[in-house]
N, C-alpha and C positions, 0 to 999 in steps of 0.2 A: 669790511672784508680784508683779510690779510693779503699782502702782495704775493704774487706767484714768485717762486724762487727758481733761478736757473744757474747751474754750475757748468762752466765751460772750461775744459782742459784738453785742448786739441793735440798737444804734443806729448805723447806717451812714450814713444820709442825714438831713438836717434834719427831714424830715417824720416820722421815726420817734422823735421826742423823747420820747414817753410811755413807751417801753420802758426808758429809763434809770432813771427813778424806780421802775418796777415791779421791775427787777432789784435795785435797792438795797433795796427793801422785802423781797424774797425773801432777800437776804443778811442783812438784819437779823433776820428770822424764823429763818433757819437758824442764825445765831450764837446767838440766845437759846435755841434748842432744844439746841444743843451745850453751852452753858454750864450750863443747867439740867437736862441729861440727860433732856429730854422728847422724845417722838417728833415727827417732822415728816412729814406725808403717810404716816403708818404706818411710818416707818423710824427706826431709831436713828441719830442723826446722828454719834455717835462711831464706830459700826461703819461707817457710810457713808464717813467720812473715812479710815478705815484701808484702804479699797478704791479710793477715788477722789481725784484731784487736780482742783480747780476753778480755772480761770483766768478771771476775770471782768473785762471791760472795758465799763463801763456806757455810755460815750459816746465815739464815734470822731470825730464831726463837730460839736464844740460851737459853732463860729461859724455853721454852717448852721442849727443849732437857734435860735441867737440871731436869725438873719434871719427864719425862718418864724414865730417867736413874737413878733416885733416889738421885740426888744431892740436890734437894729441898725436905727436909724431912717432913714427917707428923708431924703436930704440929707447923710448922713454919708459919709465917704470909702469905708468898707467897703461901704456900700450901693451907691455909684456903681460900684465895682469889680465887684461881683456883677452889677449891671444891665448893665454892658458885656459881660460873659461871656454873660449870659442873652439878650442881643440876638441872639446867633448861633443861638439855638434858639427861634424865635418860637412854635412849637407848644406850648411848656411855659410855663404861667402863672408869672409872676414877681410876688412872691416865694413864693407859696404852693406852687409846684411845684418849688422849689429842691432840688437833689440833690447839689450840689458843695460843696467847701470854699471858703472865702474866704481868699485869701492876704493877710495883713496884714504890714506892715513894722514 
């Protein structure tokens, strides 16, 4: 029987930034359990991996995360580009409500 496949990509918008480190912590704990042969959430990780394939993408929108967490600063070119796009959506607060990628050259 082919293993079940699970694709997990929790961070799709900039406002979901906290899910990326949580997924990485889960992966760290899962890896430690696998290497040490210890159960995780009551399951044997080696048995689990014989039945399941995991595909993990922690962060899909890193520049959006940088914007909402303040790493892209006001006055920068990327901030100005995002502000231009955001001006078309006045009901969404900027930058705290940002949900799109920032195209950088």
